[in-house]
C-alpha positions, 0 to 999 in steps of 0.5 A: 226503636226503643234502647231504655233496657239498656239504661239503668232507669232514670237515675242512671241517665241523667247521672251519666250525663253529670258525671261526663260533665263534672269529670271531664272537666275536672281534668283541668290541670295543663298536663292533664286536661290537655293530655287527655284532649290530645288522647280523645281527639286522637282515638276519635280518628279510629275507624273501627274498635272493640269496646267491652263496657258495662255500668252498675247502680247501687243504693245505700251499698246493694247493688240494684242493676247491672249491664254490661255488653261487647261491641265491635263498630266500624264507622267507615263502613257504618256498621256494628254488632255486639251483645248484651246483658242486664240484670235487675230485679233479679231477672237477667235479659240479653240480646244480640245486635247487628248493624249492616247495610240498611237494617238494623236486626235484634235478636233475644235469647228468650226467643228464636225471632230476629227483629228488623228495622230498616232505615228510612230516607236513606239519601237523606240519612247521607245528607245530613251525615254529610251536613253533620261531618262539615259542622262538627269540626266547628262544633268541637271547637266551639264545645272545647272553648266552652269546657276550658273556659270553665274548668277554673280551680279544678286544675288542683284536683287532677292528678297525671301518672306518666309511665315510662313506657309512654302511656298515662293515667288521668285521675280526678276526684272531687267531693260535694264542695270542690263541685262549681256551684252551678252543677250543685245549684242545678243538679237536683233540679235535673235528676228531678225532672229525668226521674218524673220524665222517665215515668211519665214516658214509661206509662204511655209507653206501656203498650208498646213495650209488651211487644218489645224483643226483650221486656224493658220493664224489668229495669222499672222499680229498680231505681230509687226516685229522688224527690228532696234533698238531692246533691251530688257527693262525689264523683271520680274519673280515671282514664288509661292512655296507651303510648300511642295515645289511645283511650283504652280504658275509662271508668268513672263514678258518681254518687247521688244522696236523696230521699224518696217521697216517702222521706227514706234516705237514698245514696245512689252510686253509678259505676261506669265503665269502658275498655277500647281495643282493636283498633282500625283492625275490628270487623263487626259480626254480620248475620244472614237472616236467610232462613230464619223468622223475621218480624219487620219493626214499624219505624212510624209506631215504636215496638209495632210489628208484623211478620214477614210471613203474613 
């Protein structure tokens, strides 16, 4: 199932990756870095929760696209539900989704059809999940070790505010000169390649996109395609940790500058944020498809459907 409609273009996708890489690495103060890692590990033990997430994309101060969603996630029951709104090029689209049992259900606000995708090789997926669960602790430790080794003097840029109620606020801000040399070196290459890949992918998937339950092309053309003089200008990150050592709010901004093929200068800013709540007390919503108009999505050919009534 194509999910590109939830992303604010290729630049947003790669910017998010760069934001996470540089932002998380910025928590290098002994107290701040360790406090964040501890809260992150503790939050990952939660079996179900509610998430409010949003993102926006600006170019030279003008909002080009935005997205917002509300989600209920249950890891123990392998279920989820939620809704999301995406606005780009003056067009707003909304969709509801339900992950229940062995299927995913999508419902766009633009029509009354429920699109259903069945899971394939469910037994194999269980084995894969079991193997992943076995490997995760080792992989997580390796990733943590690598990040710890790379943080270096970034510890100078973190601020930790411990509240009297036991909660904490961790913040970090870095400009271009403070970012690691390797990030400054590879960021332009990665962003340019991601942008090119996004355009090529959209051309190849054009026919399938017309058959999706929403118009995924609504985001096309909204993101500037940077091709030269690309660099990350600044990165900022904030995390609020409650007194139970759970992350309850995270937000990040990344600003990338560059020029497009015509030489026009752009300063693209991506803002991401998420609020977490309902720790271990959240139950995803379900949908009863009885009597509803349903179309099955073919797993073998993304974006292609057949009607249950045919």
